[in-house]
C-alpha positions in Angstrom: 46.2 180.6 78.0 48.4 180.5 75.2 50.6 183.3 76.9 50.4 181.4 80.0 51.9 178.4 78.3 54.7 180.2 76.5 55.7 181.7 80.0 55.7 178.4 81.5 57.9 177.0 78.8 60.5 180.0 79.0 60.6 179.5 82.8 61.0 175.7 82.5 63.9 176.1 80.0 65.5 178.5 82.5 65.2 176.1 85.4 66.5 173.1 83.3 69.7 175.2 82.1 70.4 176.4 85.5 70.0 172.9 87.2 73.4 171.2 88.4 74.2 168.1 86.5 75.6 165.4 88.5 78.1 164.5 85.8 79.2 166.8 83.1 82.3 167.5 81.1 83.2 171.2 80.3 85.5 172.7 77.8 88.2 174.9 78.8 86.2 178.0 78.5 84.3 177.6 81.8 85.3 178.4 85.3 89.0 179.5 84.1 89.0 181.8 87.2 89.5 179.3 90.1 88.4 181.7 92.6 84.7 180.9 91.3 85.0 177.4 92.5 83.8 176.5 96.0 86.0 174.1 97.4 87.4 172.8 100.9 90.4 170.8 100.0 92.8 170.1 96.9 94.7 167.2 95.6 97.1 167.4 92.7 98.2 164.2 90.9 100.3 163.1 88.0 102.3 160.4 86.6 105.2 159.6 84.0 107.8 162.1 85.2 111.4 161.7 83.6 113.9 162.9 86.2 116.2 164.2 83.6 113.6 166.2 81.7 112.6 169.6 83.0 109.1 169.5 84.6 107.4 172.4 83.2 104.4 171.9 85.0 105.6 172.3 88.7 105.0 176.1 88.9 101.3 175.9 87.9 100.9 172.7 90.3 102.3 175.2 93.0 99.9 177.9 92.0 97.0 175.7 93.1 98.5 175.4 96.8 97.6 171.7 96.9 97.0 170.0 100.1 98.1 166.9 98.9 100.1 165.7 96.0 99.6 162.1 94.8 102.4 160.3 92.5 100.5 158.0 90.2 103.6 155.9 89.1 106.6 156.3 87.0 107.6 159.0 89.3 111.2 158.5 87.8 112.4 156.5 84.8 115.1 154.3 86.1 114.3 150.6 84.5 117.0 148.9 86.4 117.9 146.4 89.0 121.0 148.3 89.9 119.9 150.0 93.3 122.7 152.4 93.1 121.6 153.7 89.9 118.0 153.9 91.1 118.8 156.1 94.1 120.7 158.4 92.0 117.7 158.8 89.9 115.5 159.2 92.8 118.1 162.0 94.1 118.1 163.8 91.0 114.2 164.3 91.1 114.6 165.2 94.8 116.8 168.0 94.0 114.3 169.7 91.5 113.9 173.1 93.2 110.1 173.4 92.4 109.4 169.8 93.7 111.4 170.7 96.8 108.8 173.6 97.4 106.0 171.2 96.8 107.5 168.8 99.6 107.8 171.8 102.0 104.0 173.0 101.2 102.0 169.8 100.7 101.7 166.1 102.0 103.1 163.5 99.6 101.6 160.1 98.7 101.8 157.9 95.9 102.4 154.6 94.4 104.9 153.3 91.6 104.6 151.9 88.0 106.7 150.0 86.1 109.7 152.5 85.2 110.1 153.4 88.9 109.4 149.9 90.0 112.6 148.8 87.9 111.2 146.4 85.2 109.2 147.7 82.1 105.8 146.2 82.2 107.2 144.1 85.2 105.1 142.3 87.6 105.7 139.7 90.5 108.8 138.4 88.5 111.0 141.3 89.1 114.1 139.9 91.3 114.8 143.3 92.9 111.2 144.2 94.1 112.1 144.1 97.7 115.1 146.4 97.4 113.1 148.6 94.9 110.3 149.1 97.2 113.0 150.4 100.0 114.2 153.0 97.5 110.5 154.2 96.6 109.5 154.5 100.2 112.5 156.7 100.9 111.8 158.9 97.9 108.2 159.8 99.3 109.4 160.1 102.7 108.0 157.3 104.6 109.4 156.9 108.1 111.6 153.9 108.7 109.2 152.5 111.3 106.1 152.7 108.8 104.4 149.3 108.4 105.2 149.7 104.5 108.7 149.1 105.3 108.0 145.6 106.4 105.2 144.6 104.3 105.5 143.1 100.7 104.3 145.9 98.4 103.8 149.6 98.6 99.8 149.6 99.2 98.7 152.1 101.9 95.6 153.9 103.0 95.3 157.1 104.9 92.5 159.1 106.2 92.5 163.0 105.4 90.8 164.9 108.3 89.1 168.1 107.5 86.6 170.2 109.7 84.0 169.5 107.1 84.5 165.9 106.3 87.1 163.0 105.5 88.7 161.5 102.4 90.2 158.0 102.4 93.2 157.9 100.1 93.7 154.2 99.0 97.0 153.6 97.4 97.0 150.2 95.3 100.2 148.4 94.4 99.7 147.1 90.8 103.4 145.7 90.3 104.4 143.4 93.4 101.9 140.7 93.0 100.8 141.3 89.3 100.7 137.8 87.4 102.1 137.5 83.9 100.5 139.3 81.0 99.4 137.4 77.8 101.3 138.5 74.4 98.7 139.2 71.8 99.9 137.3 68.7 96.5 137.8 66.8 96.7 141.7 66.3 99.1 144.5 66.3 98.3 145.2 70.1 100.7 144.3 72.7 98.7 142.2 75.1 95.2 140.6 75.1 93.2 139.9 78.1 94.0 136.6 80.3 91.7 133.9 80.2 88.8 134.5 82.9 90.3 133.6 86.3 93.7 133.2 85.3 96.2 135.6 87.4 95.9 138.7 89.5 96.6 142.3 89.6 96.7 142.9 93.3 97.3 139.5 95.0 95.2 137.8 97.4 97.1 139.6 100.5 96.2 143.0 99.2 92.7 142.1 98.0 91.7 141.1 101.7 93.3 144.5 102.9 91.4 146.4 100.3 88.1 144.5 101.0 88.5 145.4 104.7 89.4 148.9 103.9 86.5 149.9 101.7 83.7 147.9 104.0 84.7 149.7 107.1 85.2 153.1 105.6 83.1 155.9 106.9 84.9 158.6 104.8 82.8 161.3 102.8 85.1 160.4 99.6 87.2 157.3 99.1 89.9 157.9 96.5 91.7 154.7 94.7 94.9 155.3 93.2 95.7 152.7 90.7 99.1 153.1 88.3 97.3 151.6 85.4 94.0 152.4 83.8 90.9 150.6 85.3 88.0 151.4 83.0 89.9 151.8 79.6 90.6 148.6 78.4 90.6 148.1 74.4 94.2 149.8 73.9 95.9 146.7 74.2 98.7 147.9 76.6 98.7 147.3 80.5 95.2 147.8 82.0 93.1 146.0 84.6 91.2 144.8 81.6 93.9 142.3 80.8 92.6 140.5 84.0 88.7 140.8 83.5 87.9 138.8 86.6 89.8 141.3 88.7 87.7 144.2 87.1 84.5 142.2 88.1 85.9 141.7 91.6 86.6 145.5 92.2 83.4 146.8 90.8 81.5 144.2 92.9 83.6 145.2 96.1 82.8 149.0 95.5 79.0 148.5 94.9 78.6 145.9 97.9 81.0 148.0 100.2 78.6 150.9 100.2 81.7 153.2 100.5 80.9 156.7 99.6 82.0 158.7 96.9 84.5 156.4 95.3 86.8 157.7 92.6 89.7 156.0 90.7 93.0 157.8 89.7 95.3 156.2 87.2 98.1 157.1 85.1 100.7 155.1 82.8 99.4 156.0 79.4 100.9 159.3 78.5 97.3 160.7 77.7 94.8 162.1 80.1 91.2 161.2 79.9 87.9 160.6 81.9 86.3 157.2 81.7 82.8 156.5 83.3 80.8 153.4 84.2 77.4 152.8 85.7 77.5 150.0 88.2 74.5 148.0 89.4 73.6 148.9 92.9 75.5 152.2 92.9 73.6 155.6 92.7 76.7 157.4 91.1 78.9 156.2 88.2 82.4 154.9 88.8 84.9 157.5 87.1 88.4 156.7 86.4 90.6 160.0 86.0 93.6 159.1 84.0 96.4 161.8 84.3 99.6 161.3 82.4 102.2 162.5 81.7 104.0 165.4 83.3 107.1 165.6 81.3 106.4 163.8 78.2 103.1 162.7 76.3 101.7 160.7 73.5 102.1 163.7 71.0 101.4 161.5 67.8 98.1 160.0 69.6 95.7 159.5 66.6 92.9 157.9 68.5 92.0 154.7 70.3 88.9 153.2 71.4 87.6 153.5 74.9 84.0 152.4 75.4 83.8 154.3 78.7 85.3 157.7 77.7 83.7 160.8 78.4 84.9 164.0 77.0 88.0 164.0 74.9 91.5 162.5 75.0 94.4 165.2 76.0 97.5 164.4 74.6 99.8 166.8 75.8 101.7 167.2 79.2 99.4 167.7 82.0 98.5 167.3 85.7 95.2 166.3 87.4 93.4 168.6 90.1 90.6 167.6 92.4 88.7 170.2 94.4 86.4 168.7 97.0 83.3 170.5 98.4 82.1 168.3 101.5 78.8 170.2 101.9 77.6 169.6 98.2 79.3 166.0 98.1 81.1 167.3 94.9 84.5 166.6 93.0 85.6 169.1 90.7 88.2 167.0 88.5 90.5 169.2 86.2 93.2 168.5 83.6 95.6 171.3 83.2 98.7 171.8 81.0 101.2 174.3 80.3 100.8 177.8 81.6 97.9 176.3 84.0 95.6 176.3 80.9 92.4 174.2 81.9 92.2 171.5 79.3 89.1 169.7 80.5 86.9 169.4 83.6 84.4 166.8 84.9 82.2 167.9 88.0 80.8 164.6 89.7 78.2 164.8 92.7 78.1 161.8 94.9 
């Protein structure tokens, strides 16, 4: 009997060890060979890209042959209301030989953040936002007849069709309609949360559009792109957390919509990290994958609180990869740095 119990214990341990977790963070010593990963579709994304600084990551990004590239914001650094200067800055990025290769091989989507919007930490008050919108749409190759040319804001959604399933890409605009922030005059932080109910991130027009999109989505995965972080909120910089009622509104919407496989992508911070929150009514956690930056990073990072963080903070230049497996309902999320080194990985099953 004792021998039987010992054998049963060993077999149980082996089973538990080999069981696939629905949510695990892995260091860079696992799955270094991408050929061991089973996936159907690949999205690469990144943010914080200075057009006058060499981007040393493009060659690594190209190695993965992404089907889609998503700009997460600060795609150039222009910070101007001079549209002639902004166009020159965009053209400088478009002239990059490796980025040209990416345009030729992958679909391009994306949003903007403050430095390509034209005003640092700017929102609805930016006087040249209409003109800046057209410059941005030119940059990502949007047709002159596309509805984004006529609407206010660069928000957009698009269904990616694959023979094994579909991915709904939902691009948010966190600049055009965003209300004023509240300066923090009590601590060394830059901003503090507005009073609950005061201000907006998306504006009502965009909220109506987003609610309709999520509630009617039949896609296997729904990827929401926000230039600023959604879950991380304690750092005192720009974040959805500065508008706590907007955070509640989006988490409630995601839960009530019953949309499948919702994942958030963000940038802005010059660090990369995974954040995760359990939401009532959802049978999987909401993950916010922050990937930033492409040409420069928060190299003197010494730590900051993020109660939703899983894994560690990456404070070197990096880009994000998403590998989709429709049959397994799985997304393999990776942060990759110089020489295509895998810095961190999160596997989420939906």
